SERO-4910 file (N, C-alpha, C, O; in steps of 0.05 Angstrom, whole numbers):
BEGIN
 pado doro    nc1    nc2    nc3   cac1   cac2   cac3    cc1    cc2    cc3    oc1    oc2    oc3
  Met    A   2414   2176   1765   2424   2155   1783   2401   2137   1791   2379   2147   1797
  Leu    A   2406   2111   1792   2384   2092   1798   2379   2089   1828   2356   2090   1836
  Leu    A   2400   2086   1844   2396   2078   1871   2413   2094   1891   2437   2098   1887
  Ser    A   2400   2102   1913   2414   2114   1936   2409   2096   1960   2386   2092   1969
  Val    A   2431   2084   1970   2429   2068   1995   2435   2085   2019   2456   2099   2019
  Ile    A   2418   2086   2038   2421   2103   2062   2422   2086   2087   2404   2070   2092
  Ile    A   2444   2089   2102   2448   2074   2126   2452   2093   2150   2468   2112   2148
  Val    A   2438   2089   2171   2442   2104   2196   2457   2086   2215   2449   2064   2221
  Asn    A   2480   2096   2224   2498   2080   2240   2501   2092   2268   2502   2116   2272
  Tyr    A   2502   2073   2288   2508   2081   2315   2523   2059   2329   2512   2039   2338
  Asn    A   2549   2062   2330   2567   2044   2346   2566   2015   2337   2567   1997   2353
  Val    A   2565   2010   2311   2567   1983   2301   2588   1982   2278   2582   1973   2256
  Lys    A   2612   1992   2284   2633   1995   2263   2638   1969   2248   2639   1969   2223
  Arg    A   2642   1947   2262   2649   1922   2249   2627   1913   2230   2632   1905   2207
  Leu    A   2602   1914   2239   2580   1905   2222   2575   1925   2199   2569   1916   2177
  Leu    A   2579   1950   2204   2577   1970   2183   2596   1964   2160   2590   1966   2137
  Lys    A   2621   1958   2168   2642   1951   2148   2633   1928   2131   2636   1928   2106
  Glu    A   2623   1907   2144   2614   1883   2129   2591   1889   2111   2589   1879   2088
  Cys    A   2573   1906   2121   2549   1914   2105   2558   1929   2080   2548   1923   2058
  Leu    A   2576   1948   2083   2585   1964   2060   2600   1946   2040   2598   1951   2016
  Gln    A   2614   1927   2049   2628   1908   2031   2607   1892   2014   2611   1888   1991
  Ser    A   2586   1884   2027   2565   1870   2012   2550   1888   1993   2543   1879   1971
  Ile    A   2547   1913   2000   2534   1933   1982   2551   1937   1957   2540   1939   1935
  Lys    A   2577   1938   1961   2595   1942   1938   2591   1921   1917   2590   1927   1893
  Ile    A   2589   1896   1926   2585   1874   1907   2557   1875   1895   2554   1870   1871
  Ala    A   2537   1880   1911   2509   1880   1901   2503   1903   1881   2485   1901   1865
  Ser    A   2519   1924   1882   2514   1948   1866   2534   1951   1843   2535   1973   1831
  Glu    A   2549   1930   1837   2570   1933   1816   2559   1941   1789   2572   1956   1775
  Ser    A   2535   1931   1782   2524   1937   1755   2502   1959   1756   2488   1962   1737
  Ile    A   2501   1973   1778   2479   1993   1782   2492   2020   1788   2510   2023   1804
  Glu    A   2482   2040   1775   2490   2068   1781   2479   2075   1808   2455   2078   1811
  Ser    A   2497   2078   1827   2487   2081   1855   2505   2098   1871   2528   2105   1863
  Glu    A   2495   2106   1895   2511   2120   1915   2503   2109   1942   2481   2099   1946
  Val    A   2522   2112   1961   2517   2103   1988   2521   2126   2007   2541   2139   2007
  Trp    A   2501   2130   2024   2502   2150   2045   2503   2136   2072   2488   2117   2077
  Val    A   2521   2145   2090   2521   2136   2117   2518   2160   2135   2534   2179   2134
  Val    A   2497   2160   2152   2493   2181   2171   2501   2169   2198   2488   2151   2208
  Asp    A   2522   2180   2210   2531   2170   2236   2521   2187   2258   2525   2211   2258
  Asn    A   2507   2175   2277   2495   2189   2299   2513   2191   2324   2506   2181   2345
  Asn    A   2536   2203   2319   2555   2209   2341   2565   2183   2354   2565   2181   2379
  Ser    A   2574   2164   2338   2585   2139   2348   2611   2144   2363   2626   2163   2356
  Ser    A   2617   2128   2383   2641   2130   2398   2661   2107   2393   2680   2104   2408
  Asp    A   2655   2091   2373   2671   2067   2368   2690   2069   2345   2702   2049   2335
  Gly    A   2694   2094   2334   2713   2098   2312   2700   2093   2285   2715   2090   2265
  Ser    A   2674   2092   2283   2660   2087   2258   2667   2108   2237   2672   2101   2214
  Val    A   2667   2133   2245   2672   2155   2226   2701   2153   2214   2704   2156   2190
  Lys    A   2720   2148   2231   2748   2145   2222   2750   2122   2203   2764   2124   2182
  Met    A   2737   2100   2209   2738   2076   2192   2726   2083   2164   2738   2075   2144
  Leu    A   2704   2097   2164   2692   2104   2139   2710   2122   2122   2713   2118   2098
  Gln    A   2721   2142   2135   2739   2161   2121   2763   2147   2109   2773   2154   2087
  Glu    A   2774   2127   2123   2799   2114   2115   2794   2091   2095   2809   2087   2076
  Glu    A   2772   2076   2099   2768   2052   2083   2746   2054   2062   2745   2039   2043
  Phe    A   2728   2074   2065   2706   2077   2046   2703   2107   2038   2683   2119   2043
  Pro    A   2724   2118   2026   2723   2147   2019   2701   2154   1999   2693   2177   1997
  Glu    A   2692   2134   1984   2671   2139   1964   2643   2142   1977   2625   2153   1964
  Val    A   2640   2133   2002   2615   2136   2015   2610   2165   2023   2628   2179   2033
  Lys    A   2586   2174   2019   2578   2201   2026   2571   2201   2056   2552   2188   2064
  Leu    A   2586   2215   2072   2584   2214   2101   2572   2239   2113   2580   2261   2106
  Ile    A   2553   2235   2130   2542   2256   2147   2549   2248   2176   2538   2229   2186
  Ala    A   2566   2263   2189   2575   2256   2216   2562   2275   2236   2571   2298   2240
  Asn    A   2540   2266   2248   2526   2283   2267   2542   2285   2293   2556   2266   2301
  Lys    A   2540   2308   2306   2553   2312   2332   2536   2305   2356   2545   2307   2379
  Asn    A   2512   2296   2350   2494   2286   2371   2478   2263   2358   2483   2255   2335
  Asn    A   2460   2251   2373   2443   2230   2363   2414   2240   2360   2399   2240   2379
  Pro    A   2407   2250   2335   2380   2261   2331   2359   2240   2327   2335   2247   2324
  Gly    A   2366   2215   2326   2347   2194   2322   2347   2183   2293   2360   2194   2275
  Phe    A   2333   2161   2289   2333   2147   2264   2319   2162   2242   2329   2164   2219
  Ser    A   2296   2174   2247   2281   2188   2227   2295   2213   2217   2298   2217   2193
  Val    A   2305   2229   2235   2319   2253   2228   2343   2246   2211   2348   2259   2191
  Ala    A   2359   2226   2220   2383   2219   2206   2377   2209   2177   2391   2217   2158
  Asn    A   2358   2192   2174   2350   2183   2147   2342   2207   2129   2349   2208   2106
  Asn    A   2326   2225   2141   2317   2248   2125   2339   2266   2116   2338   2277   2095
  Gln    A   2360   2268   2133   2383   2284   2125   2395   2274   2099   2402   2290   2082
  Ala    A   2397   2248   2096   2408   2237   2071   2388   2237   2048   2395   2242   2026
  Ile    A   2363   2230   2054   2343   2229   2033   2341   2256   2019   2338   2257   1994
  Lys    A   2343   2278   2034   2341   2304   2022   2363   2310   2002   2359   2327   1984
  Gln    A   2385   2296   2004   2408   2301   1986   2412   2278   1966   2428   2280   1948
  Ala    A   2397   2256   1969   2401   2233   1952   2392   2238   1923   2373   2253   1919
  Lys    A   2407   2226   1905   2401   2231   1876   2387   2207   1862   2379   2210   1840
  Gly    A   2385   2185   1876   2374   2161   1864   2344   2162   1858   2329   2175   1872
  Glu    A   2336   2148   1837   2307   2145   1831   2294   2126   1852   2270   2127   1856
  His    A   2311   2110   1864   2302   2092   1885   2318   2097   1910   2342   2102   1909
  Ile    A   2305   2096   1933   2318   2099   1959   2316   2073   1975   2295   2061   1977
  Leu    A   2339   2064   1984   2339   2040   2002   2348   2048   2030   2371   2056   2034
  Leu    A   2329   2046   2049   2336   2049   2077   2346   2022   2087   2331   2002   2086
  Leu    A   2371   2021   2096   2383   1996   2103   2397   1998   2130   2412   2017   2135
  Asn    A   2393   1978   2147   2407   1977   2173   2436   1969   2169   2442   1954   2151
  Pro    A   2454   1980   2186   2482   1972   2184   2488   1943   2192   2509   1933   2185
  Asp    A   2470   1931   2207   2474   1903   2215   2460   1883   2197   2448   1864   2205
  Thr    A   2463   1889   2170   2452   1871   2150   2473   1864   2130   2493   1878   2127
  Leu    A   2469   1842   2116   2486   1834   2093   2467   1828   2070   2448   1812   2073
  Val    A   2473   1840   2047   2456   1835   2023   2470   1817   2003   2493   1824   1996
  Pro    A   2458   1796   1993   2470   1779   1972   2473   1796   1946   2460   1816   1943
  Lys    A   2491   1786   1929   2499   1802   1906   2476   1808   1886   2478   1827   1871
  Asp    A   2456   1791   1885   2434   1795   1866   2411   1811   1877   2391   1815   1863
  Thr    A   2412   1820   1902   2390   1832   1915   2380   1857   1901   2356   1860   1895
  Phe    A   2398   1876   1896   2390   1902   1884   2379   1899   1856   2359   1911   1849
  Asn    A   2392   1882   1840   2382   1878   1813   2354   1866   1813   2337   1874   1797
  Asn    A   2349   1847   1831   2322   1835   1832   2301   1855   1842   2278   1854   1833
  Cys    A   2309   1872   1860   2290   1893   1870   2283   1912   1847   2260   1919   1843
  Leu    A   2303   1919   1831   2298   1937   1808   2280   1924   1788   2261   1937   1777
  Lys    A   2284   1898   1782   2268   1884   1763   2239   1883   1773   2220   1887   1757
  Phe    A   2235   1878   1799   2208   1877   1809   2194   1904   1807   2171   1906   1799
  Met    A   2209   1925   1814   2197   1952   1813   2189   1959   1784   2168   1971   1779
  Asn    A   2206   1952   1765   2200   1958   1737   2176   1943   1727   2161   1954   1710
  Lys    A   2171   1919   1737   2148   1903   1729   2122   1911   1744   2100   1904   1735
  Asn    A   2125   1925   1766   2102   1932   1783   2101   1962   1788   2110   1971   1809
  Pro    A   2090   1977   1769   2091   2007   1772   2076   2018   1795   2081   2040   1804
  Asn    A   2057   2003   1807   2042   2013   1830   2055   2005   1856   2044   2011   1877
  Cys    A   2078   1992   1855   2092   1985   1879   2107   2010   1888   2126   2020   1875
  Gly    A   2099   2021   1911   2112   2045   1922   2136   2038   1939   2155   2053   1940
  Ala    A   2136   2014   1951   2158   2006   1968   2158   1975   1970   2137   1962   1966
  Leu    A   2181   1964   1976   2183   1936   1980   2202   1929   2003   2220   1944   2009
  Gly    A   2198   1905   2014   2215   1894   2034   2222   1865   2027   2211   1855   2007
  Val    A   2239   1852   2042   2248   1826   2035   2247   1807   2060   2243   1816   2082
  Tyr    A   2252   1782   2054   2253   1761   2075   2279   1766   2091   2301   1765   2079
  Met    A   2277   1771   2116   2301   1775   2133   2304   1751   2152   2284   1742   2164
  His    A   2328   1742   2156   2333   1721   2174   2357   1728   2192   2373   1745   2185
  Asp    A   2359   1715   2215   2381   1721   2233   2405   1704   2225   2405   1690   2205
  Lys    A   2427   1706   2241   2451   1692   2234   2449   1662   2236   2466   1647   2226
  Ser    A   2427   1652   2248   2422   1623   2250   2404   1614   2227   2398   1590   2225
  Gly    A   2396   1633   2210   2378   1626   2188   2349   1627   2195   2332   1619   2179
  Val    A   2342   1635   2219   2314   1636   2228   2300   1661   2217   2310   1683   2219
  Phe    A   2277   1657   2205   2261   1679   2194   2253   1699   2215   2245   1692   2238
  Leu    A   2256   1724   2208   2248   1746   2227   2220   1755   2219   2216   1767   2198
  Pro    A   2201   1751   2237   2173   1756   2230   2166   1786   2224   2146   1792   2211
  Glu    A   2183   1804   2233   2178   1832   2227   2183   1839   2198   2178   1862   2190
  Ser    A   2193   1820   2183   2197   1824   2154   2171   1832   2140   2171   1847   2120
  Lys    A   2148   1822   2149   2122   1828   2138   2102   1832   2161   2101   1816   2179
  Arg    A   2088   1854   2160   2070   1860   2182   2044   1872   2172   2042   1883   2150
  Gly    A   2023   1869   2188   1998   1881   2183   1995   1908   2197   2012   1914   2214
  Leu    A   1975   1923   2190   1971   1949   2203   1964   1944   2232   1945   1929   2238
  Pro    A   1978   1958   2250   1972   1954   2279   1947   1969   2288   1949   1989   2304
  Thr    A   1924   1960   2279   1899   1971   2289   1896   1964   2319   1911   1947   2329
  Pro    A   1877   1976   2333   1874   1969   2361   1871   1939   2366   1882   1929   2385
  Trp    A   1855   1925   2349   1851   1897   2353   1877   1881   2348   1885   1864   2364
  Val    A   1890   1887   2326   1916   1874   2319   1936   1879   2341   1951   1860   2349
  Ser    A   1938   1903   2351   1957   1910   2372   1950   1895   2398   1968   1885   2412
  Phe    A   1924   1893   2404   1916   1879   2428   1924   1850   2427   1934   1839   2447
  Cys    A   1921   1837   2404   1928   1809   2401   1958   1805   2404   1967   1785   2415
  Lys    A   1974   1825   2395   2003   1823   2398   2011   1827   2427   2026   1812   2439
  Ile    A   2000   1848   2439   2007   1855   2467   1999   1833   2486   2013   1827   2505
  Ser    A   1975   1821   2481   1965   1801   2500   1977   1773   2495   1975   1756   2512
  Gly    A   1991   1770   2473   2003   1744   2466   1985   1725   2451   1993   1702   2446
  Leu    A   1961   1734   2443   1943   1717   2428   1955   1709   2401   1950   1688   2391
  Asn    A   1972   1727   2390   1984   1721   2364   2003   1697   2366   2006   1682   2347
  Lys    A   2016   1693   2389   2034   1671   2393   2018   1645   2398   2027   1623   2391
  Leu    A   1995   1648   2410   1978   1624   2415   1966   1613   2389   1962   1589   2385
  Phe    A   1960   1632   2370   1949   1625   2344   1965   1637   2322   1956   1655   2308
  Pro    A   1990   1627   2318   2009   1640   2299   2000   1640   2270   2009   1656   2254
  Ser    A   1983   1621   2262   1975   1619   2234   1947   1630   2229   1936   1627   2208
  Ser    A   1936   1644   2249   1909   1654   2247   1909   1683   2235   1923   1700   2244
  Ser    A   1892   1687   2215   1889   1714   2204   1874   1732   2223   1877   1757   2222
  His    A   1858   1721   2241   1843   1737   2261   1860   1745   2284   1858   1768   2294
  Phe    A   1877   1728   2294   1893   1733   2318   1922   1741   2312   1935   1754   2329
  Asn    A   1933   1734   2289   1960   1742   2283   1962   1759   2258   1976   1754   2239
  Gly    A   1946   1781   2260   1947   1800   2238   1972   1818   2239   1979   1831   2219
  Tyr    A   1986   1818   2262   2009   1835   2264   2032   1825   2247   2044   1840   2232
  His    A   2039   1799   2250   2061   1788   2235   2051   1772   2210   2067   1758   2198
  Leu    A   2025   1774   2204   2014   1761   2181   2023   1731   2179   2032   1722   2158
  Gly    A   2020   1717   2201   2029   1690   2203   2015   1671   2184   2025   1649   2180
  Tyr    A   1992   1679   2173   1977   1662   2155   1988   1664   2126   1979   1649   2109
  Leu    A   2007   1682   2121   2019   1684   2095   2045   1669   2094   2061   1670   2114
  Gln    A   2051   1656   2072   2076   1640   2070   2100   1659   2070   2100   1679   2055
  Asn    A   2120   1652   2086   2143   1669   2088   2160   1671   2063   2172   1692   2057
  Asn    A   2160   1649   2047   2177   1648   2024   2163   1655   1998   2173   1648   1976
  Glu    A   2140   1669   2000   2126   1677   1976   2123   1708   1977   2127   1721   1997
  Asn    A   2116   1719   1954   2112   1748   1951   2083   1756   1958   2065   1742   1949
  His    A   2080   1777   1973   2053   1786   1981   2052   1816   1982   2072   1830   1988
  Val    A   2028   1827   1976   2023   1855   1983   2017   1856   2013   2000   1840   2023
  Val    A   2030   1873   2028   2026   1875   2057   2021   1904   2065   2024   1922   2049
  Asp    A   2015   1908   2090   2010   1935   2100   2037   1948   2107   2042   1971   2100
  Ile    A   2053   1934   2123   2076   1947   2136   2102   1933   2128   2104   1908   2129
  Leu    A   2123   1949   2122   2149   1939   2116   2168   1947   2138   2163   1966   2154
  Ala    A   2191   1933   2140   2210   1938   2161   2231   1959   2152   2241   1957   2130
  Gly    A   2237   1978   2170   2257   1998   2164   2285   1988   2161   2303   2002   2152
  Ala    A   2290   1963   2169   2316   1951   2166   2324   1947   2137   2347   1948   2130
  Phe    A   2304   1942   2120   2307   1941   2091   2282   1951   2079   2262   1936   2077
  Met    A   2282   1976   2070   2257   1987   2059   2265   2002   2033   2277   2024   2034
  Trp    A   2258   1990   2011   2264   2001   1984   2240   2018   1975   2218   2007   1973
  Ile    A   2245   2043   1969   2223   2061   1963   2229   2077   1938   2251   2086   1934
  Arg    A   2209   2081   1921   2212   2099   1898   2215   2128   1909   2201   2136   1927
  Lys    A   2234   2142   1897   2237   2170   1905   2212   2186   1899   2204   2204   1914
  Ser    A   2199   2179   1877   2174   2193   1869   2152   2188   1890   2135   2206   1894
  Thr    A   2152   2165   1902   2132   2159   1923   2137   2176   1947   2118   2187   1959
  Leu    A   2162   2178   1955   2169   2195   1978   2162   2224   1973   2154   2239   1992
  Glu    A   2165   2233   1949   2158   2261   1942   2128   2266   1945   2120   2289   1950
  Lys    A   2112   2245   1942   2083   2248   1945   2074   2245   1974   2055   2259   1983
  Val    A   2086   2227   1989   2076   2221   2016   2092   2235   2038   2082   2237   2061
  Gly    A   2115   2245   2031   2132   2259   2051   2153   2240   2063   2152   2216   2059
  Leu    A   2171   2252   2077   2194   2237   2089   2185   2223   2115   2162   2223   2122
  Leu    A   2204   2212   2129   2198   2199   2154   2189   2220   2175   2200   2242   2175
  Asp    A   2170   2213   2191   2159   2230   2211   2180   2232   2234   2186   2213   2247
  Glu    A   2190   2256   2238   2212   2260   2258   2203   2260   2287   2219   2263   2305
  Lys    A   2177   2257   2291   2167   2254   2319   2175   2226   2329   2177   2222   2354
  Phe    A   2180   2207   2311   2190   2181   2319   2220   2182   2321   2234   2184   2301
  Phe    A   2231   2179   2346   2260   2179   2349   2272   2153   2339   2292   2153   2324
  Met    A   2260   2131   2346   2268   2104   2337   2244   2086   2342   2231   2087   2363
  Tyr    A   2238   2069   2323   2216   2050   2323   2190   2064   2316   2184   2087   2325
  Gly    A   2175   2051   2299   2148   2062   2291   2149   2079   2266   2128   2082   2252
  Glu    A   2172   2090   2259   2173   2107   2235   2168   2091   2210   2157   2102   2190
  Asp    A   2177   2066   2209   2172   2049   2186   2142   2042   2183   2132   2040   2161
  Ile    A   2129   2038   2206   2101   2032   2206   2085   2056   2195   2068   2054   2178
  Asp    A   2092   2080   2205   2079   2104   2196   2083   2109   2167   2064   2116   2153
  Leu    A   2108   2107   2157   2114   2112   2129   2100   2091   2111   2088   2099   2090
  Ser    A   2100   2066   2119   2086   2045   2103   2057   2051   2101   2045   2048   2080
  Tyr    A   2045   2060   2123   2016   2065   2123   2010   2089   2105   1990   2089   2091
  Arg    A   2027   2110   2106   2022   2133   2089   2025   2126   2059   2011   2137   2042
  Ile    A   2044   2108   2053   2047   2099   2026   2022   2085   2016   2013   2089   1994
  Gln    A   2012   2068   2033   1988   2053   2027   1963   2071   2024   1948   2068   2005
  Lys    A   1961   2090   2042   1938   2109   2041   1939   2126   2015   1918   2136   2006
  Ala    A   1963   2130   2004   1966   2146   1980   1960   2130   1955   1961   2141   1933
  Gly    A   1953   2105   1958   1944   2088   1936   1965   2070   1924   1961   2057   1904
  Phe    A   1989   2069   1936   2010   2052   1927   2009   2025   1942   1997   2023   1963
  Glu    A   2023   2005   1931   2025   1979   1944   2052   1976   1957   2073   1984   1947
  Asn    A   2051   1963   1981   2076   1954   1995   2078   1925   1990   2060   1909   1996
  Trp    A   2101   1916   1979   2105   1888   1972   2126   1876   1990   2147   1888   1995
  Tyr    A   2120   1852   2000   2140   1836   2014   2149   1814   1995   2133   1799   1985
  Leu    A   2176   1813   1990   2187   1793   1972   2199   1771   1988   2222   1773   1997
  Gly    A   2184   1750   1991   2194   1726   2006   2215   1710   1990   2227   1692   2001
  Thr    A   2217   1717   1965   2237   1703   1948   2265   1715   1949   2284   1703   1939
  Leu    A   2267   1738   1962   2293   1751   1966   2300   1751   1995   2284   1759   2012
  Lys    A   2324   1741   2002   2332   1738   2030   2357   1753   2036   2376   1754   2021
  Ile    A   2357   1767   2059   2381   1780   2069   2385   1772   2099   2367   1763   2112
  Leu    A   2410   1776   2108   2416   1771   2136   2414   1796   2152   2424   1817   2144
  His    A   2400   1794   2174   2397   1817   2192   2405   1807   2220   2391   1791   2233
  Tyr    A   2427   1818   2229   2437   1810   2256   2418   1819   2278   2415   1805   2298
  Lys    A   2405   1842   2273   2382   1852   2290   2390   1861   2317   2399   1846   2334
  Gly    A   2386   1888   2321   2388   1899   2348   2416   1901   2359   2419   1902   2384
  Glu    A   2437   1901   2343   2464   1902   2353   2471   1928   2367   2488   1928   2385
  Ser    A   2458   1950   2360   2464   1975   2372   2443   1984   2393   2443   2006   2402
  Thr    A   2426   1965   2400   2404   1971   2418   2404   1951   2442   2405   1927   2438
  Asn    A   2402   1962   2466   2398   1945   2490   2369   1942   2495   2356   1961   2506
  Lys    A   2358   1919   2487   2329   1915   2489   2320   1907   2517   2297   1901   2522
  His    A   2339   1908   2536   2333   1902   2564   2338   1927   2581   2347   1925   2603
  Ser    A   2331   1950   2569   2335   1975   2584   2309   1990   2585   2291   1987   2568
  Tyr    A   2307   2008   2605   2283   2024   2608   2280   2044   2585   2258   2050   2576
  Val    A   2303   2054   2576   2303   2073   2553   2290   2060   2528   2274   2072   2514
  Tyr    A   2298   2035   2523   2287   2020   2501   2256   2018   2503   2242   2022   2484
  Leu    A   2247   2010   2527   2219   2007   2532   2204   2033   2526   2183   2033   2514
  Gln    A   2215   2055   2536   2202   2081   2533   2200   2088   2503   2179   2098   2494
  Arg    A   2222   2083   2488   2222   2091   2460   2204   2072   2444   2189   2082   2426
  Phe    A   2205   2046   2450   2188   2027   2434   2159   2032   2439   2144   2036   2419
  Tyr    A   2150   2033   2464   2122   2037   2469   2114   2066   2464   2091   2072   2457
  Gly    A   2133   2085   2466   2127   2113   2460   2120   2116   2430   2103   2132   2423
  Ser    A   2133   2101   2413   2127   2102   2385   2099   2091   2379   2086   2101   2361
  Met    A   2091   2072   2395   2063   2061   2391   2043   2082   2399   2022   2085   2386
  Arg    A   2050   2098   2420   2032   2120   2428   2029   2140   2405   2007   2149   2398
  Ile    A   2052   2148   2394   2052   2168   2373   2036   2159   2349   2020   2174   2338
  Phe    A   2040   2134   2341   2025   2123   2317   1995   2123   2323   1980   2131   2305
  Thr    A   1987   2114   2346   1959   2112   2352   1946   2140   2353   1924   2144   2342
  Lys    A   1959   2158   2366   1948   2186   2368   1946   2198   2340   1927   2213   2335
  Lys    A   1964   2192   2322   1964   2203   2295   1943   2191   2277   1930   2205   2262
  His    A   1940   2164   2278   1923   2150   2259   1897   2139   2271   1878   2134   2256
  Phe    A   1896   2134   2297   1872   2124   2310   1866   2140   2335   1866   2129   2357
  Pro    A   1861   2166   2332   1859   2184   2356   1836   2176   2375   1839   2181   2399
  Lys    A   1815   2165   2365   1792   2159   2383   1799   2136   2402   1785   2133   2422
  Tyr    A   1819   2121   2396   1827   2099   2414   1852   2106   2431   1862   2090   2446
  Tyr    A   1861   2131   2429   1887   2138   2440   1887   2135   2471   1906   2123   2481
  Leu    A   1867   2145   2485   1868   2144   2514   1869   2115   2525   1884   2109   2543
  Leu    A   1853   2098   2513   1853   2070   2521   1880   2057   2515   1891   2043   2531
  Tyr    A   1889   2062   2491   1914   2050   2482   1938   2060   2499   1955   2044   2507
  Ala    A   1938   2086   2505   1960   2097   2521   1960   2086   2549   1981   2081   2560
  Ser    A   1936   2080   2560   1935   2068   2587   1946   2040   2587   1960   2032   2605
  Ile    A   1940   2025   2566   1950   1998   2564   1980   1998   2561   1994   1982   2573
  Ile    A   1990   2016   2544   2019   2018   2540   2033   2026   2566   2055   2015   2572
  Gln    A   2022   2045   2581   2035   2052   2606   2036   2029   2625   2055   2026   2640
  Phe    A   2015   2013   2625   2014   1989   2642   2037   1970   2634   2050   1958   2651
  Leu    A   2041   1966   2608   2061   1949   2598   2089   1958   2605   2107   1943   2612
  Ile    A   2093   1985   2604   2119   1996   2611   2125   1990   2641   2148   1982   2647
  Ile    A   2105   1994   2658   2109   1988   2686   2114   1958   2691   2132   1951   2706
  Leu    A   2099   1941   2677   2102   1912   2680   2130   1903   2671   2144   1888   2685
  His    A   2139   1913   2648   2166   1906   2638   2188   1917   2655   2209   1905   2658
  Ser    A   2183   1941   2666   2203   1953   2684   2207   1936   2709   2229   1933   2719
  Ile    A   2185   1925   2719   2186   1908   2743   2203   1883   2736   2219   1874   2752
  Lys    A   2198   1872   2712   2213   1849   2703   2243   1855   2702   2260   1839   2710
  Leu    A   2250   1879   2692   2278   1887   2690   2290   1890   2718   2312   1881   2723
  Leu    A   2274   1901   2736   2284   1905   2763   2290   1878   2776   2310   1875   2790
  Ile    A   2272   1859   2772   2276   1832   2783   2301   1819   2771   2316   1806   2785
  Ala    A   2304   1822   2745   2327   1810   2732   2353   1821   2742   2372   1806   2746
  Tyr    A   2354   1847   2746   2379   1860   2754   2385   1856   2784   2408   1853   2792
  Thr    A   2364   1855   2801   2369   1854   2830   2370   1825   2840   2385   1820   2859
  Ile    A   2354   1808   2829   2353   1780   2839   2371   1762   2821   2389   1749   2831
  Leu    A   2364   1760   2796   2379   1742   2778   2408   1752   2775   2426   1735   2771
  Gly    A   2411   1778   2776   2438   1788   2772   2457   1782   2795   2481   1784   2791
  Lys    A   2447   1774   2818   2463   1768   2841   2475   1740   2840   2493   1733   2855
  Lys    A   2464   1723   2821   2473   1696   2821   2500   1694   2808   2511   1672   2805
***
């Protein structure tokens, strides 16, 4: 089998349905399978899958073990030579999978690839291509220097703003919303690190792929729609803890000598953002 598409779903039934319909069209000429791991959704996602997509291989968790665990559940059973980690809030054009396969076949040292992602308004999503979040790169992002100098290789190494969005490039980090990986690469570098509940697992996996001697490619010539964050409340304290917590885990794992300084900065940011949330809910919310 050529391709295994793996989707982790949490309470986005409508978008999941649209995503699966786009996958059907994109995989018509490819020997493939689709896995959906549902993390205890309460919106009827599982029933919809069973009734409307019986061909999909379903893992229905009774709790929410997180993004990494859920993906690994399916990867361990997947039969494809290529694994595509795909968010349920995405739509893939019909030629996407064939073009990814062609690129992989022409570039044997490509361990993984990502694509140009845009939102529903057509606006490019900068997380489509990223640099390694070293302490300096992370500082520039956290401090906002990357936004002041968006095209600078020195200050915007996080989103690689100096690289053209619509061209193909070797990059450090790919986005877990669309991450196409050779199964043989995963067998060498290992699965997603389950210490990451959500966020950061794609950074960690991309870095491990790179460290193993493979290339991560960003294909700016292939575009998909990513609605982005439909199952996540990015204005919640839980989100802040998980997002910045993943940064802590990554730093401790790969840059341990900077961990104490980095962790202090992150804790300050959590407090700062929490104050912003409190102001928004107590003052702005009263209007």
